[in-house]
N, C-alpha and C positions, 0 to 999 in steps of 0.2 A: 504494500500500500504506500503510495507516494504522499509526502507531506503537502498539505494544501496551504499555499502562501498567498496572502492578500497584499496588494500594493496600494497604500493610501497616498496618493500624490504621484501622478504619472507625468512627471516633468523631467528635467535634466537627469537627475539621479534615478528616479523611480522607473523610468522606461528602460534604462540600462540594466538595473537590477532585475526587472521583469524578464528581459531577454536572457540574462545569465541564468536565472532560476529555471527558465523553460528548457535550458540545455542540460540540466542536471538529471541523472537517472532516478534520484530519490525524491524529487520535488516536482510540483506542478503549480501553475498559476490558478488560484481560485477566482481571481478577478482583480481589476484595477479600478481606481477611483479618480474621477476628474470633477472639479467644481463646476466647470462650464464647458460648452462645446468648443472644440478646437481641432486643428489638423491632427494633433496628437491623439485625440479621442477617435478620430476616423481611422487612423493608422492602427491603433490598438484593436479596433474591431476587425480590420483586414487581417491582422495577425492571428485572429481567433481568440483573443482575450475577451472574457465577459466584462462588460463595462458597467460601472455603477456610479450613481450620482452621490456627491458628498452629503446632500440632504434632500428632503422632499421639496424644498423651496426651489431647487434647480431643475427639477424634472421637466417643467414646462419648457425651459430653454432647450433641452435636448430634443424634446418632441418637435419644437418649432424648427430645429435644424435637421430634423429627420434622421437623428442618430438614435438607434435603438439601445436602450439600457436594460439591465437585468434587475435593477432595484436600487436600493440606497446602501450607503456604507454600513448602516446598522444591520441590514440583511446579510451583507457580505461577511461581516465579522462572525456571524453565527455559522457560517459554512467553512471557515478557515481554521487552521491550526496555529497560525502565527501571522502577524501583520508587520510589514516593513513600512514605517512612517517616513515618507519622503516629502512631507508637506513643508511649506515655508517655515523658517525658524520662529521661535517664540509662540508656537501654537501647541507645544508639547503637553503642557499641564492640562489643557482642555481635553486633548485626545487621550491622555493617560486615564482620566476618569472614565471615559467611554470604553476604553479597552478593558479596564478592570471590571466594569459592569458586565461585559460580555465574557469575562474569564479567559481572555486570549493573551498569549505572549506577544510582546511588542519589541521592535528594534527601531530606535531613532537614529538620526544622522548628527553630524558634528555641529550643526547650527543650534542644537539644544545644549543646555548645560549638563555637566556630568551628574549633578545632583538629581536631575529628573529621573534617571534610571538607577542611579547609585552604582553603576558599573559601566566602565568604558572598555571597548573591545579592540583587540588586534589579534589577527589569526595566529601569528607566531608567538607573541609574547604572553598571552594569557588565555588561550583556547580552553584549557582544562578548567579554569575558573568560571567559564561561561556555561558549563554543562548543566542542563536542567533549569537554568535561570528563567524567570518570568519576564524580566525587563533588562534591556541592554541598550547601549549607545555605541554605534560605530563612530570613532573620532573623525575629525575633518580630514580632507585630502592632504593638507600640509602635515598634520600630526601623524597620519598614517604613514606618510613617506619618511618622516623623521624617526618614528618608532622602528620601522623596518631596519634602518641602518644602525640606529643606536642599540637596539636589542642584539643584533649580530655582533657588534663590536664589544658591547658590555659583557656578553656571554663569553667571548673569546679572550678578551684582554682586560676588561674592566674599564669603565669610562670615569675618569677623575673629574673632568670638566668639559662641558660642551657650550660653545658660543656660535650661534647661527644667525645669519642675516638672510631674511626671506624677501625676495623681490617678487611681489604678488601681481598676478594679472588683475586688471581693474574690473573686468566683467567677463561673463561667459560670452562666447561668440554670438549667441542668439539674443543677448540682452541689450535692448535698445533704450532701457530706462536709465542705466548708470554709465553708459559708455557710448562712444569713445571719449577719452580724456586726453588733454594735451598738457600733462603735468607729471611730475614725480612727487608723490604724496607720502610723507612719513605717516604710517598708519599702524599703531597709534604714535603720536608724538611723545607722549609720556611712556617711558619704558618700564618694564619689558612688555612685549606683545603677549597675547594670550597663549601662544603656541607652546611656550615652555611649560607653564602650569598644566596645559592639556597633555603634554607628554608625560608629566608626572602623575597624571591620573591612571596611567598604565605602568610606567616605570618610575616609581616614587623615589628611588635612591639616586637617580641621575641628577647631577648638578648642572642645570641647563638654564641659559638666558637667551632670549630671542629678540630680534629687532625685525621690523617689517616695513617695506616700502611698497606702496601701490604704484604700478607702472602702466605705461600706455600700450598695453598688449592684452589680447584676449586668449592667447594660446595656452600657456602653461605658467606655473610658478617656477622660479629658480632659487635654489638654496646655495648659499656660500657657507660651508660647514668648517668649523675649526674645533678640534678635539684634543684634549690631553688624556692619554691612556694611562692606566695604572701599570701595565706591563709593556715592555719595549716590543716593538714590531718593526717590520720593514714594509716598503712599498709593495714588494712582490707578495708578501704574506697577506696584506690587506686586499690586494687584487684577488688572490685565491679565495679568501673568505667571502668576498662579495660574489664571486663567480658561482659559489655553491648555494647562494640564497635563492629561494624559489620565485621571488618577485622583485629582483633587482636586475636590470638590464645594463650591462656595461657597453658603452659605445666609445668610439675613438675619433678625435678630430681629424686624424689622418684619413678617415673614411668620408670626410666632408660633412660630418655631423658636428657643426660648430655652434649651433644655436637651437633654441626651442622650435623654431620654424622647421628646421631640418629634422629634428626629433619627431615632430608631428607628421612630416612627410614620410618618414620611415614607417610609422604605424599604418599609414594609408597604403604604402607600397607592400606591406606585409599582408594586406587584405583584411585588416581589422575592421569589424563593424563600426560604422561612424568614424573610423580613423582613430579608435580609442587606444590609448597606451595605459594598460592596467598596472604596469610595474614602474618602479623608479627608473628614470634614465640617468645613469651615473657615468660621468666622463672618466674613463680609465686613465687617460693621460693627465687628468687633474689631480689624481691621488698622489700626494706629496707628504713626505716626512721632513719637516724643517725645524731645526732647533728643538727636536724632541716632540713636536706637535704635528698632528695629522690634519691635512687640509684636503677638501675636494668640493666639486660642484655636482649638484644633481638637479634634475628637472622633474616636476610633478604635474601630471595631467589632471587638472582639478575636476573634470567631468567624469573621470573613469577609475582612479586608483582605489576608491572605496568599494567598488562593485564586487570584486572577489571576496572582500572582507565581510560584506553583507551575507553572501552565500555561506561562508564558513560559520558566521554567527547563527544563522538559521540551523545549520547542521548540529552545532554544539548545543543550542538551547533545547532543541527537540530530541537531543541524544540520538541522532541518526548515525553518528560516528563519534566514538569516544576518544579517538586519537587525532590530535590536531594536525600532525604531519600528513596523515592519510587523508584528512578532509581537504587540506591545501592541494594535495596531489589530485584528488578527484575534481576539485573546482578548476584547477589549472588545465587538466586534461580535457574537461568539457568545453572550456573556453579556447582551447588550443593555445594556451599561454606558455610559451617556451622561451626561456631567457638566454638560450645559446643557439 
């Protein structure tokens, strides 16, 4: 019997998670939820997903647009085993009450605070702690990318100190409300940014401080990472460590991948759906040990890197797979996510 997954919020993240879930052998989509008619709603129907309205108040809008719906969110929750909440941030508290009324497990995204679920998830770092949980939060795209590298390095060598500057995309490519901008914006100006504390919600012992700058791009985030490790290592050892990780892709500027634009072009040329890059893109030739400290650059596709984490969170919370490494392998295989 496959686990039935509801997707509340079929937008940038929700539609990607829905497609990833549909590829898994142990899961299926019970239905997806839209607030109002849109091209995304029509495409969801074409893909065979049952479409639900966020509330009864919106049913007339769908009928007017001649988009058939299967019911409301309330009805969907009674049919599903777990719900992925990909609604806009700051709606979590309202939906948590609804989910608890229906007795359904729920997973939120990084736009909500850690306290909402009381548990923040990363596939490699704390899969075992998610087993059987009722509520969880998959951390943001930037935090997911940082935890992937920090967990690997801390496990192998210990991280004494991490200092990270994040150059953030200003908006998603389809967002016409907040972009484009012609500026570089310290965001926030008062330091540190929220990303360090968010990392600590999963890796509490890491000494990390982060700074962030909003930039005039919609493609990806770029991280400049500076670390002091507890044990000595070499450039070659760090490269081998990252090569073994399941969701870190090493690239080389010698292959003409010198920018986030070329990293995204790589994903398209690989035939990825929507041109998504689910893994960290880490420049192999940026990995440097200088004066005892480690430096490197990595890029994070903000629309995509949390998608496999959501799939693994489902599997852990429903106890479909008790071993985190095996879940990651299953998810990666279904997505054809290969880092070499």
